[in-house]
C-alpha positions in Angstrom: 110.6 128.4 107.8 107.5 126.3 107.1 107.4 122.6 107.3 105.9 121.1 104.1 104.6 117.5 103.8 103.9 115.7 100.5 101.4 112.8 100.5 101.1 110.3 97.6 98.1 108.1 98.0 98.0 104.9 95.9 95.8 102.0 96.7 95.6 98.6 95.0 92.6 97.2 93.0 91.9 100.3 90.9 88.7 99.9 89.0 89.0 101.8 85.6 92.5 100.5 84.8 93.6 97.3 86.7 96.6 97.9 89.0 97.2 101.2 87.2 99.5 102.6 89.9 102.1 100.0 89.1 101.4 99.6 85.4 104.5 100.5 83.4 105.1 103.2 80.9 108.7 103.3 79.4 109.5 100.4 81.8 108.7 102.6 84.7 105.7 102.1 87.1 103.1 104.9 86.8 103.6 105.9 90.5 107.3 106.5 89.9 106.6 109.6 87.7 104.9 111.3 90.6 107.5 110.2 93.2 110.4 111.5 91.0 108.5 114.8 90.5 108.0 115.2 94.3 111.7 114.6 94.9 112.9 116.8 92.1 111.1 120.0 93.2 112.9 120.2 96.5 109.8 121.8 98.1 109.1 119.1 100.7 110.6 118.4 104.1 109.2 114.8 103.9 107.3 112.7 101.3 105.1 109.9 102.5 103.4 107.2 100.4 100.1 105.8 101.8 99.0 102.5 100.3 97.4 99.1 101.1 99.5 97.5 98.4 102.8 95.9 99.7 104.3 96.2 96.2 103.8 100.0 96.2 105.2 100.4 99.6 108.3 98.3 98.7 108.8 100.5 95.6 108.5 103.6 97.7 111.1 102.3 100.1 113.5 101.9 97.2 113.0 105.6 96.5 113.9 106.2 100.2 110.5 107.6 101.0 108.4 107.3 104.2 105.6 104.8 103.8 102.3 104.1 105.6 100.5 100.8 105.4 96.9 102.0 105.0 94.2 100.4 107.1 91.3 98.5 105.4 88.7 101.1 106.4 90.7 103.7 104.5 91.1 101.6 101.4 87.5 101.2 100.3 86.0 102.6 97.0 83.8 104.9 99.1 86.6 106.3 101.3 87.0 110.1 100.7 90.6 110.8 99.7 90.9 113.7 102.1 90.5 111.3 105.0 93.5 109.3 103.7 95.6 112.4 103.4 94.6 113.5 106.9 95.6 110.0 108.2 99.0 110.3 106.5 99.5 113.8 108.1 98.8 112.5 111.6 101.0 109.5 111.0 104.0 111.7 110.0 103.4 114.2 112.8 103.5 111.3 115.3 106.6 109.8 113.6 108.6 113.1 113.3 107.3 114.7 116.5 106.5 118.0 114.7 103.6 119.8 113.0 103.5 120.5 109.2 102.3 123.9 108.1 101.4 122.9 104.5 100.3 119.6 103.1 100.5 118.9 99.3 98.9 115.8 97.8 100.1 114.6 94.4 97.9 112.3 92.5 99.5 109.3 90.8 97.0 109.3 87.9 98.2 112.6 86.5 101.8 111.8 85.5 102.1 114.6 82.9 102.3 117.3 85.6 105.8 118.8 85.9 108.0 120.9 88.0 106.6 124.1 86.6 103.1 123.1 87.6 104.1 122.1 91.1 106.2 125.1 91.9 103.6 127.4 90.4 100.9 125.9 92.6 103.1 126.3 95.7 104.1 129.9 95.0 100.6 131.0 94.4 99.4 129.2 97.5 101.9 130.9 99.8 101.7 134.3 98.2 98.1 135.0 99.4 97.9 132.7 102.4 95.1 130.7 100.9 93.5 127.9 103.0 93.6 125.4 100.1 94.4 125.3 96.4 93.8 122.7 93.7 94.9 122.3 90.1 92.4 122.7 87.2 92.3 123.0 83.4 90.0 125.2 81.3 87.0 123.0 80.6 86.0 122.1 77.1 82.5 121.4 78.3 80.5 124.3 79.7 77.2 124.2 81.7 76.1 127.5 80.2 76.7 126.4 76.6 76.9 122.6 75.9 76.2 120.6 79.0 72.6 119.5 79.5 70.6 117.7 82.2 67.1 116.5 82.6 64.7 118.8 84.4 61.3 117.1 84.9 60.3 116.0 81.4 62.8 117.8 79.2 66.5 118.2 78.8 68.0 121.7 79.1 71.3 123.5 79.7 72.7 122.8 83.2 73.0 126.5 84.0 71.1 129.4 82.5 72.0 133.1 82.0 69.8 136.1 81.3 71.1 136.3 77.8 71.3 133.5 75.3 74.8 132.3 74.3 75.3 131.5 70.7 79.0 131.2 70.4 81.6 129.2 72.4 83.7 132.4 72.7 80.9 134.1 74.6 80.5 131.5 77.3 81.6 132.2 80.9 85.0 130.6 81.8 84.7 127.4 83.8 87.3 124.9 84.9 87.6 121.2 85.4 89.5 119.8 88.4 92.3 117.7 86.9 93.1 115.9 90.2 96.8 116.6 89.9 97.9 118.8 92.8 96.2 119.8 96.1 97.5 122.1 98.8 96.1 122.7 102.3 97.0 124.7 105.4 97.2 122.2 108.3 94.2 123.8 110.1 91.9 123.6 107.1 92.8 120.0 106.3 92.2 118.9 109.9 88.9 120.8 110.3 87.1 120.5 106.9 86.1 117.5 104.8 85.4 119.9 101.9 87.4 120.9 98.9 85.6 124.1 98.4 86.5 126.1 101.5 86.7 129.8 102.4 89.6 131.6 100.8 90.5 128.8 98.4 92.2 129.1 95.0 92.9 127.3 91.7 96.0 126.9 89.6 95.3 126.4 85.9 97.4 123.8 84.0 97.4 123.3 80.2 95.3 120.5 78.8 98.5 118.8 77.6 99.5 118.1 81.2 96.1 117.6 82.8 95.1 114.1 81.7 93.7 112.1 84.6 94.0 108.4 84.0 90.6 106.8 84.6 90.2 104.5 81.6 92.3 102.3 79.4 92.0 105.0 76.7 93.4 107.6 79.1 96.3 105.3 79.9 97.1 104.7 76.2 97.0 108.4 75.5 99.3 109.2 78.4 101.6 106.4 77.4 101.9 107.7 73.9 102.7 111.2 75.2 105.3 110.0 77.6 107.0 107.8 75.0 107.1 110.8 72.6 108.5 113.1 75.3 111.2 110.5 76.0 112.4 110.6 72.4 112.9 114.4 72.4 
């Protein structure tokens, strides 16, 4: 039987939306949606919350989760998240005196993800023995069709094909990372700082559950959806 660790990384002083990890929707802090999802799926042996915010750690303790007070050098704007996840893994392995086979990181800023998404990601990940997997959505913007960039003195499509594409339906399928769910094999997480590794995979989620809160507009949109869902 495999040991599976869930990490939830939530630092203070978020930039796009102030203190968004603790900002309330339906009288519930944003981070609570992800914590409750992690507990509900029954996939994980342990769940650990990594944060430099004492309020977040206290809230996580109330949920009876493991917590890790994040060091300052891992709490900077420029700190890659994968290093924070790796730090949480090492902390839990030292604490529990065991190794975890699979590590799953759940992002707080995508609270619309659900049990179906998480279990679907996990089942796909273990079915083919992938090294890592991340959740995505089908992108509305496409570098072959309607995304442009400047090349020398003119703007042009970001990517070119041999044939011209005149209809949206004819464009190659591309995806946007929605930052919701990430899965790694232990060896891959410890050895690579990259997301795009050999033998990786994606799990496509619907647009309705893929909103990543980065701005006040995103927050208001998610708030509206969650309030509407609560009334059903």
